[in-house]
NULUM-589119 format. One record per residue: residue in one letter; chain; x, y, z of N, C-alpha, C, O in turn. Coordinates in nm, 4 decimals, decimal comma, m for minus. Each point is the difference from the previous one (the first is absolute). Layout:
<atoms>
<atom><rest>A</rest><kette>A</kette><n_X>X</n_X><n_Y>Y</n_Y><n_Z>Z</n_Z><ca_X>X</ca_X><ca_Y>Y</ca_Y><ca_Z>Z</ca_Z><c_X>X</c_X><c_Y>Y</c_Y><c_Z>Z</c_Z><o_X>X</o_X><o_Y>Y</o_Y><o_Z>Z</o_Z></atom>
...
</atoms>
This chain:
<atoms>
<atom><rest>M</rest><kette>A</kette><n_X>1,2465</n_X><n_Y>7,0802</n_Y><n_Z>m1,5205</n_Z><ca_X>m0,0067</ca_X><ca_Y>m0,1332</ca_Y><ca_Z>m0,0575</ca_Z><c_X>0,0221</c_X><c_Y>m0,1033</c_Y><c_Z>0,1102</c_Z><o_X>0,0932</o_X><o_Y>0,0122</o_Y><o_Z>0,0796</o_Z></atom>
<atom><rest>T</rest><kette>A</kette><n_X>m0,1789</n_X><n_Y>m0,1133</n_Y><n_Z>m0,0755</n_Z><ca_X>0,0084</ca_X><ca_Y>m0,1046</ca_Y><ca_Z>0,1010</ca_Z><c_X>0,0915</c_X><c_Y>m0,1118</c_Y><c_Z>m0,0488</c_Z><o_X>m0,0115</o_X><o_Y>m0,0457</o_Y><o_Z>m0,1137</o_Z></atom>
<atom><rest>R</rest><kette>A</kette><n_X>0,1017</n_X><n_Y>0,0026</n_Y><n_Z>0,2003</n_Z><ca_X>0,0892</ca_X><ca_Y>m0,1108</ca_Y><ca_Z>m0,0357</ca_Z><c_X>m0,0688</c_X><c_Y>m0,1311</c_Y><c_Z>0,0276</c_Z><o_X>m0,0657</o_X><o_Y>m0,0162</o_Y><o_Z>0,1028</o_Z></atom>
<atom><rest>R</rest><kette>A</kette><n_X>0,0803</n_X><n_Y>m0,0774</n_Y><n_Z>m0,1942</n_Z><ca_X>m0,0558</ca_X><ca_Y>m0,1338</ca_Y><ca_Z>0,0189</ca_Z><c_X>0,0969</c_X><c_Y>m0,0829</c_Y><c_Z>0,0829</c_Z><o_X>0,1213</o_X><o_Y>0,0131</o_Y><o_Z>m0,0162</o_Z></atom>
<atom><rest>P</rest><kette>A</kette><n_X>m0,1726</n_X><n_Y>m0,0983</n_Y><n_Z>0,1048</n_Z><ca_X>0,0890</ca_X><ca_Y>m0,0864</ca_Y><ca_Z>0,0779</ca_Z><c_X>0,0724</c_X><c_Y>m0,0986</c_Y><c_Z>m0,0914</c_Z><o_X>m0,0501</o_X><o_Y>m0,0362</o_Y><o_Z>m0,1065</o_Z></atom>
<atom><rest>A</rest><kette>A</kette><n_X>0,1672</n_X><n_Y>m0,0061</n_Y><n_Z>0,1493</n_Z><ca_X>0,0757</ca_X><ca_Y>m0,0990</ca_Y><ca_Z>m0,0771</ca_Z><c_X>m0,0815</c_X><c_Y>m0,1284</c_Y><c_Z>m0,0107</c_Z><o_X>m0,0701</o_X><o_Y>m0,0360</o_Y><o_Z>0,0946</o_Z></atom>
<atom><rest>P</rest><kette>A</kette><n_X>0,0777</n_X><n_Y>m0,0340</n_Y><n_Z>m0,2084</n_Z><ca_X>m0,0777</ca_X><ca_Y>m0,1230</ca_Y><ca_Z>m0,0156</ca_Z><c_X>0,0491</c_X><c_Y>m0,1107</c_Y><c_Z>0,0936</c_Z><o_X>0,1146</o_X><o_Y>0,0005</o_Y><o_Z>0,0449</o_Z></atom>
<atom><rest>C</rest><kette>A</kette><n_X>m0,2027</n_X><n_Y>m0,0934</n_Y><n_Z>m0,0174</n_Z><ca_X>0,0331</ca_X><ca_Y>m0,1153</ca_Y><ca_Z>0,0842</ca_Z><c_X>0,0554</c_X><c_Y>m0,1116</c_Y><c_Z>m0,0878</c_Z><o_X>m0,0390</o_X><o_Y>m0,0132</o_Y><o_Z>m0,1160</o_Z></atom>
<atom><rest>S</rest><kette>A</kette><n_X>0,1282</n_X><n_Y>m0,0654</n_Y><n_Z>0,1701</n_Z><ca_X>0,0570</ca_X><ca_Y>m0,1126</ca_Y><ca_Z>m0,0754</ca_Z><c_X>m0,1055</c_X><c_Y>m0,1053</c_Y><c_Z>m0,0333</c_Z><o_X>0,0220</o_X><o_Y>m0,0838</o_Y><o_Z>m0,0875</o_Z></atom>
<atom><rest>S</rest><kette>A</kette><n_X>m0,1372</n_X><n_Y>0,0870</n_Y><n_Z>0,1567</n_Z><ca_X>m0,1079</ca_X><ca_Y>m0,0948</ca_Y><ca_Z>m0,0274</ca_Z><c_X>m0,0731</c_X><c_Y>0,0350</c_Y><c_Z>m0,1288</c_Z><o_X>m0,0721</o_X><o_Y>m0,0829</o_Y><o_Z>m0,0555</o_Z></atom>
<atom><rest>G</rest><kette>A</kette><n_X>0,0907</n_X><n_Y>0,2072</n_Y><n_Z>0,0075</n_Z><ca_X>m0,0700</ca_X><ca_Y>0,0448</ca_Y><ca_Z>m0,1183</ca_Z><c_X>m0,1359</c_X><c_Y>0,0613</c_Y><c_Z>0,0307</c_Z><o_X>m0,0674</o_X><o_Y>0,0499</o_Y><o_Z>m0,0901</o_Z></atom>
<atom><rest>K</rest><kette>A</kette><n_X>0,0266</n_X><n_Y>m0,0532</n_Y><n_Z>0,2164</n_Z><ca_X>m0,1291</ca_X><ca_Y>0,0561</ca_Y><ca_Z>0,0391</ca_Z><c_X>0,0099</c_X><c_Y>0,1516</c_Y><c_Z>0,0145</c_Z><o_X>0,1076</o_X><o_Y>0,0559</o_Y><o_Z>0,0212</o_Z></atom>
<atom><rest>Q</rest><kette>A</kette><n_X>m0,2226</n_X><n_Y>0,0080</n_Y><n_Z>m0,0334</n_Z><ca_X>m0,0097</ca_X><ca_Y>0,1442</ca_Y><ca_Z>0,0224</ca_Z><c_X>0,0354</c_X><c_Y>0,0290</c_Y><c_Z>0,1449</c_Z><o_X>m0,0541</o_X><o_Y>m0,0627</o_Y><o_Z>0,0911</o_Z></atom>
<atom><rest>R</rest><kette>A</kette><n_X>0,1445</n_X><n_Y>0,1571</n_Y><n_Z>m0,0691</n_Z><ca_X>0,0429</ca_X><ca_Y>0,0354</ca_Y><ca_Z>0,1355</ca_Z><c_X>m0,0655</c_X><c_Y>0,1313</c_Y><c_Z>0,0410</c_Z><o_X>m0,0011</o_X><o_Y>0,0970</o_Y><o_Z>m0,0758</o_Z></atom>
<atom><rest>Y</rest><kette>A</kette><n_X>m0,0536</n_X><n_Y>m0,0957</n_Y><n_Z>0,1977</n_Z><ca_X>m0,0554</ca_X><ca_Y>0,1213</ca_Y><ca_Z>0,0591</ca_Z><c_X>0,0909</c_X><c_Y>0,0402</c_Y><c_Z>0,1144</c_Z><o_X>0,0464</o_X><o_Y>m0,0855</o_Y><o_Z>0,0754</o_Z></atom>
<atom><rest>R</rest><kette>A</kette><n_X>m0,0204</n_X><n_Y>0,2153</n_Y><n_Z>m0,0616</n_Z><ca_X>0,1003</ca_X><ca_Y>0,0447</ca_Y><ca_Z>0,0973</ca_Z><c_X>m0,0416</c_X><c_Y>m0,0171</c_Y><c_Z>0,1448</c_Z><o_X>0,0854</o_X><o_Y>m0,0116</o_Y><o_Z>0,0879</o_Z></atom>
<atom><rest>D</rest><kette>A</kette><n_X>m0,2183</n_X><n_Y>0,0098</n_Y><n_Z>m0,0610</n_Z><ca_X>m0,0447</ca_X><ca_Y>m0,0198</ca_Y><ca_Z>0,1372</ca_Z><c_X>m0,1384</c_X><c_Y>m0,0665</c_Y><c_Z>m0,0003</c_Z><o_X>m0,0630</o_X><o_Y>m0,0168</o_Y><o_Z>m0,1044</o_Z></atom>
<atom><rest>R</rest><kette>A</kette><n_X>0,0191</n_X><n_Y>m0,0197</n_Y><n_Z>0,2230</n_Z><ca_X>m0,1271</ca_X><ca_Y>m0,0722</ca_Y><ca_Z>0,0128</ca_Z><c_X>m0,1178</c_X><c_Y>0,0840</c_Y><c_Z>m0,0483</c_Z><o_X>m0,0940</o_X><o_Y>m0,0523</o_Y><o_Z>m0,0597</o_Z></atom>
<atom><rest>L</rest><kette>A</kette><n_X>0,0996</n_X><n_Y>0,1810</n_Y><n_Z>0,0855</n_Z><ca_X>m0,1082</ca_X><ca_Y>0,0883</ca_Y><ca_Z>m0,0421</ca_Z><c_X>m0,0145</c_X><c_Y>0,0003</c_Y><c_Z>m0,1523</c_Z><o_X>m0,1114</o_X><o_Y>m0,0105</o_Y><o_Z>m0,0513</o_Z></atom>
<atom><rest>Q</rest><kette>A</kette><n_X>0,2220</n_X><n_Y>0,0222</n_Y><n_Z>m0,0207</n_Z><ca_X>m0,0058</ca_X><ca_Y>0,0001</ca_Y><ca_Z>m0,1464</ca_Z><c_X>m0,0551</c_X><c_Y>m0,1327</c_Y><c_Z>m0,0522</c_Z><o_X>m0,0757</o_X><o_Y>m0,0011</o_Y><o_Z>m0,0971</o_Z></atom>
<atom><rest>A</rest><kette>A</kette><n_X>0,1121</n_X><n_Y>m0,1093</n_Y><n_Z>0,1592</n_Z><ca_X>m0,0517</ca_X><ca_Y>m0,1310</ca_Y><ca_Z>m0,0413</ca_Z><c_X>m0,1502</c_X><c_Y>m0,0088</c_Y><c_Z>0,0263</c_Z><o_X>m0,0742</o_X><o_Y>m0,0537</o_Y><o_Z>m0,0822</o_Z></atom>
<atom><rest>R</rest><kette>A</kette><n_X>0,0297</n_X><n_Y>0,1055</n_Y><n_Z>0,1951</n_Z><ca_X>m0,1432</ca_X><ca_Y>m0,0037</ca_Y><ca_Z>0,0320</ca_Z><c_X>m0,0809</c_X><c_Y>0,0900</c_Y><c_Z>m0,0929</c_Z><o_X>m0,1126</o_X><o_Y>m0,0341</o_Y><o_Z>m0,0361</o_Z></atom>
<atom><rest>I</rest><kette>A</kette><n_X>0,1681</n_X><n_Y>0,1471</n_Y><n_Z>m0,0023</n_Z><ca_X>m0,0675</ca_X><ca_Y>0,0882</ca_Y><ca_Z>m0,0952</ca_Z><c_X>m0,0151</c_X><c_Y>m0,0711</c_Y><c_Z>m0,1346</c_Z><o_X>m0,1059</o_X><o_Y>0,0062</o_Y><o_Z>m0,0625</o_Z></atom>
<atom><rest>A</rest><kette>A</kette><n_X>0,2125</n_X><n_Y>m0,0738</n_Y><n_Z>0,0183</n_Z><ca_X>m0,0068</ca_X><ca_Y>m0,0748</ca_Y><ca_Z>m0,1257</ca_Z><c_X>m0,1035</c_X><c_Y>m0,1120</c_Y><c_Z>0,0090</c_Z><o_X>m0,0743</o_X><o_Y>m0,0233</o_Y><o_Z>m0,0953</o_Z></atom>
<atom><rest>L</rest><kette>A</kette><n_X>0,0691</n_X><n_Y>m0,0456</n_Y><n_Z>0,2083</n_Z><ca_X>m0,0964</ca_X><ca_Y>m0,1080</ca_Y><ca_Z>0,0202</ca_Z><c_X>m0,1428</c_X><c_Y>0,0542</c_Y><c_Z>m0,0032</c_Z><o_X>m0,0886</o_X><o_Y>m0,0618</o_Y><o_Z>m0,0590</o_Z></atom>
<atom><rest>A</rest><kette>A</kette><n_X>0,0664</n_X><n_Y>0,1758</n_Y><n_Z>0,1215</n_Z><ca_X>m0,1330</ca_X><ca_Y>0,0621</ca_Y><ca_Z>m0,0008</ca_Z><c_X>m0,0401</c_X><c_Y>0,0372</c_Y><c_Z>m0,1426</c_Z><o_X>m0,1163</o_X><o_Y>m0,0146</o_Y><o_Z>m0,0375</o_Z></atom>
<atom><rest>G</rest><kette>A</kette><n_X>0,2114</n_X><n_Y>0,0622</n_Y><n_Z>m0,0415</n_Z><ca_X>m0,0282</ca_X><ca_Y>0,0332</ca_Y><ca_Z>m0,1385</ca_Z><c_X>m0,0385</c_X><c_Y>m0,1222</c_Y><c_Z>m0,0817</c_Z><o_X>m0,0888</o_X><o_Y>0,0074</o_Y><o_Z>m0,0849</o_Z></atom>
<atom><rest>L</rest><kette>A</kette><n_X>0,1545</n_X><n_Y>m0,1191</n_Y><n_Z>0,1098</n_Z><ca_X>m0,0325</ca_X><ca_Y>m0,1239</ca_Y><ca_Z>m0,0708</ca_Z><c_X>m0,1378</c_X><c_Y>m0,0508</c_Y><c_Z>0,0408</c_Z><o_X>m0,0731</o_X><o_Y>m0,0553</o_Y><o_Z>m0,0822</o_Z></atom>
<atom><rest>R</rest><kette>A</kette><n_X>0,0381</n_X><n_Y>0,0740</n_Y><n_Z>0,2089</n_Z><ca_X>m0,1319</ca_X><ca_Y>m0,0446</ca_Y><ca_Z>0,0463</ca_Z><c_X>m0,1112</c_X><c_Y>0,0886</c_Y><c_Z>m0,0565</c_Z><o_X>m0,1098</o_X><o_Y>m0,0478</o_Y><o_Z>m0,0285</o_Z></atom>
<atom><rest>A</rest><kette>A</kette><n_X>0,1386</n_X><n_Y>0,1759</n_Y><n_Z>0,0125</n_Z><ca_X>m0,0995</ca_X><ca_Y>0,0929</ca_Y><ca_Z>m0,0536</ca_Z><c_X>m0,0235</c_X><c_Y>m0,0221</c_Y><c_Z>m0,1495</c_Z><o_X>m0,1100</o_X><o_Y>0,0228</o_Y><o_Z>m0,0503</o_Z></atom>
<atom><rest>N</rest><kette>A</kette><n_X>0,2135</n_X><n_Y>m0,0669</n_Y><n_Z>m0,0194</n_Z><ca_X>m0,0070</ca_X><ca_Y>m0,0258</ca_Y><ca_Z>m0,1436</ca_Z><c_X>0,0521</c_X><c_Y>m0,1408</c_Y><c_Z>m0,0272</c_Z><o_X>0,1113</o_X><o_Y>m0,0158</o_Y><o_Z>m0,0500</o_Z></atom>
<atom><rest>P</rest><kette>A</kette><n_X>m0,1902</n_X><n_Y>m0,0864</n_Y><n_Z>0,0823</n_Z><ca_X>0,0476</ca_X><ca_Y>m0,1380</ca_Y><ca_Z>m0,0122</ca_Z><c_X>0,0408</c_X><c_Y>m0,0369</c_Y><c_Z>m0,1419</c_Z><o_X>m0,0588</o_X><o_Y>0,0453</o_Y><o_Z>m0,0982</o_Z></atom>
<atom><rest>H</rest><kette>A</kette><n_X>0,1598</n_X><n_Y>m0,1275</n_Y><n_Z>0,0913</n_Z><ca_X>0,0493</ca_X><ca_Y>m0,0532</ca_Y><ca_Z>m0,1270</ca_Z><c_X>m0,0116</c_X><c_Y>m0,1519</c_Y><c_Z>0,0078</c_Z><o_X>0,0390</o_X><o_Y>m0,0588</o_Y><o_Z>0,1009</o_Z></atom>
<atom><rest>P</rest><kette>A</kette><n_X>m0,0912</n_X><n_Y>m0,0058</n_Y><n_Z>m0,2038</n_Z><ca_X>m0,0225</ca_X><ca_Y>m0,1453</ca_Y><ca_Z>0,0084</ca_Z><c_X>0,1267</c_X><c_Y>m0,0828</c_Y><c_Z>0,0222</c_Z><o_X>m0,0084</o_X><o_Y>m0,1116</o_Y><o_Z>0,0514</o_Z></atom>
<atom><rest>R</rest><kette>A</kette><n_X>0,1244</n_X><n_Y>0,1634</n_Y><n_Z>m0,0886</n_Z><ca_X>0,1232</ca_X><ca_Y>m0,0771</ca_Y><ca_Z>0,0152</ca_Z><c_X>0,0788</c_X><c_Y>0,0368</c_Y><c_Z>0,1250</c_Z><o_X>0,0990</o_X><o_Y>m0,0657</o_Y><o_Z>0,0319</o_Z></atom>
<atom><rest>R</rest><kette>A</kette><n_X>m0,1406</n_X><n_Y>0,1680</n_Y><n_Z>0,0380</n_Z><ca_X>0,0717</ca_X><ca_Y>0,0429</ca_Y><ca_Z>0,1205</ca_Z><c_X>m0,0913</c_X><c_Y>m0,0195</c_Y><c_Z>0,1197</c_Z><o_X>m0,1064</o_X><o_Y>0,0612</o_Y><o_Z>0,0083</o_Z></atom>
<atom><rest>Q</rest><kette>A</kette><n_X>0,1478</n_X><n_Y>m0,1459</n_Y><n_Z>0,0836</n_Z><ca_X>m0,0836</ca_X><ca_Y>m0,0336</ca_Y><ca_Z>0,1162</ca_Z><c_X>0,0732</c_X><c_Y>0,0268</c_Y><c_Z>0,1313</c_Z><o_X>m0,0165</o_X><o_Y>m0,0753</o_Y><o_Z>0,0960</o_Z></atom>
<atom><rest>E</rest><kette>A</kette><n_X>0,0970</n_X><n_Y>0,1813</n_Y><n_Z>m0,0905</n_Z><ca_X>0,0754</ca_X><ca_Y>0,0296</ca_Y><ca_Z>0,1211</ca_Z><c_X>m0,0927</c_X><c_Y>0,0191</c_Y><c_Z>0,1191</c_Z><o_X>m0,1059</o_X><o_Y>0,0620</o_Y><o_Z>m0,0102</o_Z></atom>
<atom><rest>Q</rest><kette>A</kette><n_X>0,1488</n_X><n_Y>m0,1171</n_Y><n_Z>0,1239</n_Z><ca_X>m0,0810</ca_X><ca_Y>0,0038</ca_Y><ca_Z>0,1213</ca_Z><c_X>0,0645</c_X><c_Y>0,0793</c_Y><c_Z>0,1128</c_Z><o_X>m0,0695</o_X><o_Y>0,0530</o_Y><o_Z>0,0867</o_Z></atom>
<atom><rest>R</rest><kette>A</kette><n_X>0,2025</n_X><n_Y>m0,0448</n_Y><n_Z>m0,0875</n_Z><ca_X>0,0680</ca_X><ca_Y>0,0642</ca_Y><ca_Z>0,1128</ca_Z><c_X>0,1407</c_X><c_Y>0,0429</c_Y><c_Z>m0,0415</c_Z><o_X>0,0485</o_X><o_Y>m0,0342</o_Y><o_Z>m0,1079</o_Z></atom>
<atom><rest>S</rest><kette>A</kette><n_X>0,0147</n_X><n_Y>0,1096</n_Y><n_Z>0,1964</n_Z><ca_X>0,1384</ca_X><ca_Y>0,0418</ca_Y><ca_Z>m0,0219</ca_Z><c_X>0,0893</c_X><c_Y>m0,0738</c_Y><c_Z>0,0996</c_Z><o_X>m0,0469</o_X><o_Y>m0,0499</o_Y><o_Z>0,1023</o_Z></atom>
<atom><rest>Y</rest><kette>A</kette><n_X>0,1752</n_X><n_Y>0,0439</n_Y><n_Z>m0,1335</n_Z><ca_X>0,0953</ca_X><ca_Y>m0,0626</ca_Y><ca_Z>0,0924</ca_Z><c_X>0,1376</c_X><c_Y>0,0628</c_Y><c_Z>m0,0179</c_Z><o_X>0,0328</o_X><o_Y>0,0500</o_Y><o_Z>m0,1076</o_Z></atom>
<atom><rest>Y</rest><kette>A</kette><n_X>0,0468</n_X><n_Y>m0,0527</n_Y><n_Z>0,2128</n_Z><ca_X>0,1350</ca_X><ca_Y>0,0549</ca_Y><ca_Z>m0,0007</ca_Z><c_X>0,0969</c_X><c_Y>m0,0995</c_Y><c_Z>m0,0634</c_Z><o_X>m0,0076</o_X><o_Y>m0,1201</o_Y><o_Z>0,0262</o_Z></atom>
<atom><rest>C</rest><kette>A</kette><n_X>0,0975</n_X><n_Y>0,1698</n_Y><n_Z>m0,1086</n_Z><ca_X>0,0999</ca_X><ca_Y>m0,0848</ca_Y><ca_Z>m0,0661</ca_Z><c_X>0,1382</c_X><c_Y>0,0352</c_Y><c_Z>0,0544</c_Z><o_X>0,0485</o_X><o_Y>0,1105</o_Y><o_Z>m0,0246</o_Z></atom>
<atom><rest>P</rest><kette>A</kette><n_X>0,0159</n_X><n_Y>m0,2004</n_Y><n_Z>0,0973</n_Z><ca_X>0,1326</ca_X><ca_Y>0,0287</ca_Y><ca_Z>0,0543</ca_Z><c_X>0,1082</c_X><c_Y>0,0086</c_Y><c_Z>m0,1086</c_Z><o_X>0,1056</o_X><o_Y>0,0588</o_Y><o_Z>0,0233</o_Z></atom>
<atom><rest>A</rest><kette>A</kette><n_X>m0,1302</n_X><n_Y>m0,1162</n_Y><n_Z>m0,1407</n_Z><ca_X>0,0995</ca_X><ca_Y>0,0021</ca_Y><ca_Z>m0,1070</ca_Z><c_X>0,0223</c_X><c_Y>0,1406</c_Y><c_Z>m0,0552</c_Z><o_X>0,1125</o_X><o_Y>0,0364</o_Y><o_Z>m0,0342</o_Z></atom>
<atom><rest>C</rest><kette>A</kette><n_X>m0,2199</n_X><n_Y>0,0427</n_Y><n_Z>0,0257</n_Z><ca_X>0,0122</ca_X><ca_Y>0,1348</ca_Y><ca_Z>m0,0572</ca_Z><c_X>m0,0376</c_X><c_Y>0,1093</c_Y><c_Z>0,0992</c_Z><o_X>0,0043</o_X><o_Y>0,1184</o_Y><o_Z>m0,0336</o_Z></atom>
<atom><rest>S</rest><kette>A</kette><n_X>m0,0409</n_X><n_Y>m0,1570</n_Y><n_Z>0,1550</n_Z><ca_X>m0,0437</ca_X><ca_Y>0,0935</ca_Y><ca_Z>0,1042</ca_Z><c_X>m0,1193</c_X><c_Y>0,0835</c_Y><c_Z>m0,0466</c_Z><o_X>m0,0140</o_X><o_Y>0,1168</o_Y><o_Z>0,0364</o_Z></atom>
<atom><rest>G</rest><kette>A</kette><n_X>m0,0699</n_X><n_Y>m0,1779</n_Y><n_Z>m0,1160</n_Z><ca_X>m0,1194</ca_X><ca_Y>0,0668</ca_Y><ca_Z>m0,0489</ca_Z><c_X>m0,1224</c_X><c_Y>m0,0852</c_Y><c_Z>0,0267</c_Z><o_X>0,0063</o_X><o_Y>m0,0990</o_Y><o_Z>0,0729</o_Z></atom>
<atom><rest>W</rest><kette>A</kette><n_X>m0,1170</n_X><n_Y>0,1380</n_Y><n_Z>m0,1322</n_Z><ca_X>m0,1273</ca_X><ca_Y>m0,0694</ca_Y><ca_Z>0,0179</ca_Z><c_X>m0,0519</c_X><c_Y>m0,0475</c_Y><c_Z>m0,1342</c_Z><o_X>0,0214</o_X><o_Y>0,0657</o_Y><o_Z>m0,1019</o_Z></atom>
<atom><rest>H</rest><kette>A</kette><n_X>m0,0893</n_X><n_Y>m0,1794</n_Y><n_Z>0,1011</n_Z><ca_X>m0,0591</ca_X><ca_Y>m0,0580</ca_Y><ca_Z>m0,1198</ca_Z><c_X>m0,1453</c_X><c_Y>m0,0346</c_Y><c_Z>0,0268</c_Z><o_X>m0,0451</o_X><o_Y>m0,0005</o_Y><o_Z>0,1146</o_Z></atom>
<atom><rest>L</rest><kette>A</kette><n_X>m0,0281</n_X><n_Y>m0,0286</n_Y><n_Z>m0,2224</n_Z><ca_X>m0,1371</ca_X><ca_Y>m0,0486</ca_Y><ca_Z>0,0106</ca_Z><c_X>m0,0008</c_X><c_Y>m0,1471</c_Y><c_Z>m0,0367</c_Z><o_X>0,0800</o_X><o_Y>m0,0448</o_Y><o_Z>m0,0822</o_Z></atom>
<atom><rest>T</rest><kette>A</kette><n_X>m0,1706</n_X><n_Y>m0,0302</n_Y><n_Z>0,1433</n_Z><ca_X>m0,0119</ca_X><ca_Y>m0,1423</ca_Y><ca_Z>m0,0294</ca_Z><c_X>m0,1461</c_X><c_Y>m0,0415</c_Y><c_Z>m0,0054</c_Z><o_X>m0,0863</o_X><o_Y>0,0607</o_Y><o_Z>0,0635</o_Z></atom>
<atom><rest>S</rest><kette>A</kette><n_X>0,0607</n_X><n_Y>m0,1655</n_Y><n_Z>m0,1409</n_Z><ca_X>m0,1350</ca_X><ca_Y>m0,0558</ca_Y><ca_Z>m0,0073</ca_Z><c_X>m0,0183</c_X><c_Y>m0,1103</c_Y><c_Z>0,1040</c_Z><o_X>m0,1103</o_X><o_Y>m0,0518</o_Y><o_Z>0,0170</o_Z></atom>
<atom><rest>Q</rest><kette>A</kette><n_X>0,2171</n_X><n_Y>0,0165</n_Y><n_Z>0,0515</n_Z><ca_X>m0,0060</ca_X><ca_Y>m0,1052</ca_Y><ca_Z>0,1015</ca_Z><c_X>m0,0685</c_X><c_Y>0,0520</c_Y><c_Z>0,1259</c_Z><o_X>0,0308</o_X><o_Y>0,1100</o_Y><o_Z>0,0459</o_Z></atom>
<atom><rest>P</rest><kette>A</kette><n_X>m0,1236</n_X><n_Y>m0,1880</n_Y><n_Z>0,0109</n_Z><ca_X>m0,0622</ca_X><ca_Y>0,0432</ca_Y><ca_Z>0,1257</ca_Z><c_X>0,1020</c_X><c_Y>m0,0023</c_Y><c_Z>0,1133</c_Z><o_X>0,1032</o_X><o_Y>m0,0665</o_Y><o_Z>m0,0090</o_Z></atom>
<atom><rest>R</rest><kette>A</kette><n_X>m0,1331</n_X><n_Y>0,1388</n_Y><n_Z>0,1136</n_Z><ca_X>0,0895</ca_X><ca_Y>0,0025</ca_Y><ca_Z>0,1162</ca_Z><c_X>0,0127</c_X><c_Y>m0,1404</c_Y><c_Z>0,0570</c_Z><o_X>m0,0987</o_X><o_Y>m0,0722</o_Y><o_Z>0,0135</o_Z></atom>
<atom><rest>R</rest><kette>A</kette><n_X>0,2196</n_X><n_Y>0,0354</n_Y><n_Z>0,0192</n_Z><ca_X>0,0240</ca_X><ca_Y>m0,1333</ca_Y><ca_Z>0,0569</ca_Z><c_X>m0,0427</c_X><c_Y>m0,0028</c_Y><c_Z>0,1452</c_Z><o_X>0,0218</o_X><o_Y>0,0952</o_Y><o_Z>0,0750</o_Z></atom>
<atom><rest>R</rest><kette>A</kette><n_X>m0,0828</n_X><n_Y>m0,2056</n_Y><n_Z>m0,0370</n_Z><ca_X>m0,0368</ca_X><ca_Y>m0,0192</ca_Y><ca_Z>0,1407</ca_Z><c_X>0,1161</c_X><c_Y>m0,0679</c_Y><c_Z>0,0698</c_Z><o_X>0,0626</o_X><o_Y>m0,0906</o_Y><o_Z>m0,0551</o_Z></atom>
<atom><rest>K</rest><kette>A</kette><n_X>m0,0345</n_X><n_Y>0,1341</n_Y><n_Z>0,1748</n_Z><ca_X>0,1071</ca_X><ca_Y>m0,0620</ca_Y><ca_Z>0,0768</ca_Z><c_X>m0,0460</c_X><c_Y>m0,1361</c_Y><c_Z>0,0494</c_Z><o_X>m0,1135</o_X><o_Y>m0,0157</o_Y><o_Z>0,0449</o_Z></atom>
<atom><rest>D</rest><kette>A</kette><n_X>0,2015</n_X><n_Y>m0,0815</n_Y><n_Z>m0,0534</n_Z><ca_X>m0,0308</ca_X><ca_Y>m0,1355</ca_Y><ca_Z>0,0449</ca_Z><c_X>m0,0037</c_X><c_Y>m0,0004</c_Y><c_Z>0,1526</c_Z><o_X>0,0996</o_X><o_Y>0,0320</o_Y><o_Z>0,0648</o_Z></atom>
<atom><rest>R</rest><kette>A</kette><n_X>m0,2126</n_X><n_Y>m0,0676</n_Y><n_Z>m0,0083</n_Z><ca_X>m0,0143</ca_X><ca_Y>m0,0012</ca_Y><ca_Z>0,1457</ca_Z><c_X>m0,0034</c_X><c_Y>m0,1446</c_Y><c_Z>0,0503</c_Z><o_X>m0,1065</o_X><o_Y>m0,0588</o_Y><o_Z>0,0188</o_Z></atom>
<atom><rest>R</rest><kette>A</kette><n_X>0,2227</n_X><n_Y>0,0050</n_Y><n_Z>0,0017</n_Z><ca_X>0,0097</ca_X><ca_Y>m0,1359</ca_Y><ca_Z>0,0525</ca_Z><c_X>0,0054</c_X><c_Y>0,0053</c_Y><c_Z>0,1519</c_Z><o_X>0,0604</o_X><o_Y>0,0901</o_Y><o_Z>0,0581</o_Z></atom>
<atom><rest>T</rest><kette>A</kette><n_X>m0,1243</n_X><n_Y>m0,1880</n_Y><n_Z>0,0056</n_Z><ca_X>0,0023</ca_X><ca_Y>m0,0046</ca_Y><ca_Z>0,1461</ca_Z><c_X>0,0677</c_X><c_Y>m0,1228</c_Y><c_Z>0,0493</c_Z><o_X>0,0109</o_X><o_Y>m0,0202</o_Y><o_Z>0,1209</o_Z></atom>
</atoms>
């Protein structure tokens, strides 16, 4: 039996590592859902896990 990771205080689905988050993201892309538009995964320091987000990757501000 596989143990589920502890939930995150944010209420979001927690994935134990980047690979598990990417597998979940690939599954969502293969079977799109009209209400779920996740684009990428990101590390959460609050729960030491990974989450999915619909937000595009932020560009770093390049001021000169």
